C-alpha positions as CSV (number, residue, x, y, z in Angstrom):
1,X,-9.2,-25.0,19.2
2,X,-5.5,-25.1,19.9
3,X,-3.0,-22.2,19.8
4,X,0.6,-23.1,19.4
5,X,2.8,-21.8,22.3
6,X,5.9,-21.3,20.1
7,X,4.1,-19.2,17.5
8,X,3.5,-15.4,17.7
9,X,0.2,-14.0,16.6
10,X,-1.2,-10.7,15.5
11,X,-4.7,-9.7,16.5
12,X,-6.2,-6.9,14.4
13,X,-9.1,-5.2,16.1
14,X,-12.0,-3.4,14.3
15,X,-13.7,-0.9,16.6
16,X,-15.6,1.3,14.2
17,X,-18.5,-0.1,12.1
18,X,-19.5,-2.6,9.5
19,X,-18.6,-0.3,6.6
20,X,-15.0,0.0,7.8
21,X,-14.7,-3.8,8.3
22,X,-16.2,-4.4,4.8
23,X,-13.7,-2.0,3.2
24,X,-10.6,-3.2,5.0
25,X,-10.9,-6.8,6.0
26,X,-10.9,-8.3,2.5
27,X,-7.6,-6.6,1.8
28,X,-5.8,-8.5,4.5
29,X,-4.2,-11.6,3.2
30,X,-5.1,-14.7,5.1
31,X,-2.5,-16.0,7.5
32,X,-3.2,-18.4,10.4
33,X,-1.1,-16.2,12.7
34,X,-3.6,-13.3,12.2
35,X,-6.7,-13.1,14.5
36,X,-9.4,-10.6,13.6
37,X,-11.2,-9.0,16.5
38,X,-14.7,-7.6,16.7
39,X,-13.9,-4.9,19.2
40,X,-16.2,-3.8,22.0
41,X,-17.4,-0.6,20.4
42,X,-17.9,-2.5,17.1
43,X,-20.0,-5.1,18.9
44,X,-22.1,-2.5,20.8
45,X,-22.7,-0.7,17.5
46,X,-23.3,-3.7,15.2
47,X,-24.3,-6.5,17.5
48,X,-24.0,-10.1,16.4
49,X,-24.4,-9.0,12.8
50,X,-21.0,-7.5,13.0
51,X,-19.5,-10.7,14.4
52,X,-21.2,-12.7,11.6
53,X,-19.8,-10.4,9.0
54,X,-16.3,-10.8,10.2
55,X,-16.6,-14.6,10.7
56,X,-18.0,-15.0,7.2
57,X,-15.1,-13.0,5.7
58,X,-12.2,-14.2,7.8
59,X,-11.5,-18.0,7.7
60,X,-9.2,-17.9,10.8
61,X,-9.6,-17.0,14.4
62,X,-12.3,-14.4,15.1
63,X,-12.2,-12.8,18.6
64,X,-15.4,-11.3,20.1
65,X,-14.2,-8.7,22.6
66,X,-17.2,-9.1,24.8
67,X,-15.5,-8.0,28.1
68,X,-17.9,-10.3,29.9
69,X,-18.6,-9.2,33.5
70,X,-21.8,-11.3,34.2
71,X,-24.0,-13.8,32.4
72,X,-21.0,-15.6,31.0
73,X,-22.7,-18.7,29.7
74,X,-25.2,-16.8,27.6
75,X,-22.8,-14.3,26.2
76,X,-20.3,-17.0,25.2
77,X,-23.1,-19.0,23.4
78,X,-24.3,-15.9,21.6
79,X,-20.8,-15.0,20.3
80,X,-20.1,-18.6,19.4
81,X,-23.3,-18.9,17.4
82,X,-22.4,-15.7,15.6
83,X,-19.1,-17.3,14.5
84,X,-16.6,-16.1,17.1
85,X,-13.9,-18.7,17.9
86,X,-12.5,-16.7,20.8
87,X,-13.9,-14.2,23.3
88,X,-13.0,-12.1,26.3
89,X,-14.0,-11.9,30.0
90,X,-12.8,-9.2,32.4
91,X,-10.4,-10.3,35.1
92,X,-12.2,-7.9,37.4
93,X,-15.4,-9.9,37.1
94,X,-16.6,-12.1,39.9
95,X,-14.6,-15.3,40.2
96,X,-17.8,-17.3,39.6
97,X,-18.3,-15.5,36.3
98,X,-14.7,-16.1,35.1
99,X,-14.9,-19.8,36.0
100,X,-18.2,-20.1,34.2
101,X,-16.8,-18.2,31.2
102,X,-13.8,-20.5,30.9
103,X,-15.9,-23.7,31.4
104,X,-18.4,-22.6,28.8
105,X,-15.7,-21.6,26.3
106,X,-14.2,-25.1,26.6
107,X,-17.6,-26.7,26.2
108,X,-18.1,-24.8,22.9
109,X,-14.5,-25.3,21.8
110,X,-13.7,-21.6,21.9
111,X,-10.6,-19.8,23.1
112,X,-11.0,-18.1,26.5
113,X,-9.3,-14.8,27.0
114,X,-9.2,-13.0,30.4
115,X,-8.7,-9.3,30.0
116,X,-6.7,-7.9,33.0
117,X,-7.5,-4.3,32.3
118,X,-7.4,-2.4,35.6
119,X,-6.3,-5.6,37.5
120,X,-3.3,-4.8,39.8
121,X,-2.1,-8.4,40.3
122,X,-3.3,-10.6,37.5
123,X,-1.7,-13.8,39.0
124,X,-3.8,-13.4,42.1
125,X,-6.9,-13.7,39.9
126,X,-5.6,-16.8,38.2
127,X,-4.8,-18.3,41.6
128,X,-8.5,-18.3,42.5
129,X,-9.7,-20.0,39.3
130,X,-10.7,-23.7,39.0
131,X,-8.8,-23.9,35.7
132,X,-6.7,-21.3,33.8
133,X,-7.9,-19.6,30.6
134,X,-6.2,-20.1,27.2
135,X,-5.0,-16.5,27.1
136,X,-4.3,-13.8,29.6
137,X,-4.5,-10.3,28.2
138,X,-2.2,-7.6,29.7
139,X,-4.1,-4.5,28.6
140,X,-3.5,-0.8,28.8
141,X,-6.9,0.8,28.2
142,X,-7.7,3.3,25.5
143,X,-8.4,6.0,28.0
144,X,-5.0,5.3,29.6
145,X,-3.1,6.0,26.4
146,X,-3.1,9.7,27.0
147,X,-1.6,9.3,30.5
148,X,2.2,9.8,30.4
149,X,4.1,6.9,31.8
150,X,1.3,4.4,31.5
151,X,2.6,1.2,30.0
152,X,1.5,-2.4,29.4
153,X,2.5,-4.3,32.5
154,X,5.0,-6.9,31.2
155,X,6.3,-7.3,34.7
156,X,3.5,-9.8,35.3
157,X,4.6,-12.1,32.5
158,X,7.1,-14.2,34.5
159,X,4.8,-14.5,37.5
160,X,2.0,-15.8,35.3
161,X,4.2,-18.1,33.2
162,X,5.9,-19.6,36.2
163,X,2.7,-21.3,37.3
164,X,0.3,-21.3,34.4
165,X,0.4,-22.8,30.9
166,X,-1.3,-19.9,29.2
167,X,-0.6,-17.6,26.3
168,X,0.1,-13.9,27.0
169,X,-1.6,-11.2,24.9
170,X,-0.4,-7.5,24.9
171,X,-3.0,-4.9,24.1
172,X,-3.3,-1.1,24.2
173,X,-1.5,1.4,22.0
174,X,0.4,-1.2,20.1
175,X,2.4,-0.1,17.1
176,X,5.4,-1.8,15.5
177,X,7.8,-0.6,18.2
178,X,5.5,-1.7,21.0
179,X,5.0,-5.1,19.2
180,X,8.7,-5.7,19.3
181,X,8.8,-4.8,23.0
182,X,5.8,-7.1,23.7
183,X,7.5,-10.1,22.0
184,X,10.8,-9.3,23.8
185,X,9.0,-9.3,27.1
186,X,7.4,-12.7,26.4
187,X,4.0,-12.0,24.8
188,X,2.6,-14.5,22.3
189,X,-0.1,-12.2,20.9
190,X,0.0,-8.5,20.1
191,X,-3.2,-6.6,19.5
192,X,-3.2,-3.7,17.1
193,X,-6.3,-1.5,16.7
194,X,-7.6,-0.2,13.4
195,X,-7.9,3.6,14.2
196,X,-9.3,6.4,12.1
197,X,-6.9,9.2,10.9
198,X,-8.4,11.7,13.4
199,X,-8.2,9.3,16.4
200,X,-5.7,10.2,19.1
201,X,-4.9,6.5,19.7
202,X,-2.0,4.4,18.5
203,X,-2.7,1.6,16.0
204,X,-3.0,0.9,12.3
205,X,-4.5,4.0,10.5
206,X,-7.5,3.1,8.4
207,X,-6.3,5.3,5.6
208,X,-2.9,3.4,5.4
209,X,-2.1,0.2,3.6
210,X,-3.5,-2.2,6.2
211,X,-2.5,-5.3,4.3
212,X,1.2,-4.1,4.0
213,X,1.3,-3.0,7.7
214,X,-0.1,-6.4,8.8
215,X,2.7,-8.1,7.0
216,X,5.2,-5.8,8.7
217,X,3.7,-6.7,12.1
218,X,4.1,-10.4,11.3
219,X,7.7,-9.9,10.3
220,X,8.4,-8.0,13.5
221,X,6.9,-10.6,15.8
222,X,8.1,-13.7,14.0
């Protein structure tokens, strides 16, 4: 599966449960620039049934945010069989795991995404790999959102781009303003979380017009 380097993509992440996905996902108009993510909490709660629900509803790219740290081959196969067309592995995982993850994704024609959450120098991880992934995710974690001054580390974009032909994804506390900043700083993909009204995190509120806001995001990052 090929991603176009000149296009900008919106990744909408579902982190709650099947009910929320069933209620909101059908309202989002299909656009090939929109990826739908089965978030880590969603997968832990709903398992492969959750991935299957999303993949049966959404005809485009479906991301399984596995955050693989070991057992890469098995986890990639499980997610792929459930309908995911892209998946994530942690940049902090052993190099053997990341290499196996990327290789297995290629074997199964899936998009490999390496999540650099907590990684101080992402380019040093890439330097050790046998082949680069499809996507490098610069990620400010959910637990980091409440820390004043914590930002998505766009400073790494040029270092990565100067040596590797990869797409850059920006994740963590992304709203329309942050999406503009991400694109300005060279990101290809912005990840926006669906969040509940009572959640302290930034994202698209589940009680808002998700379809309308998704179109606003696409216009912002075009």
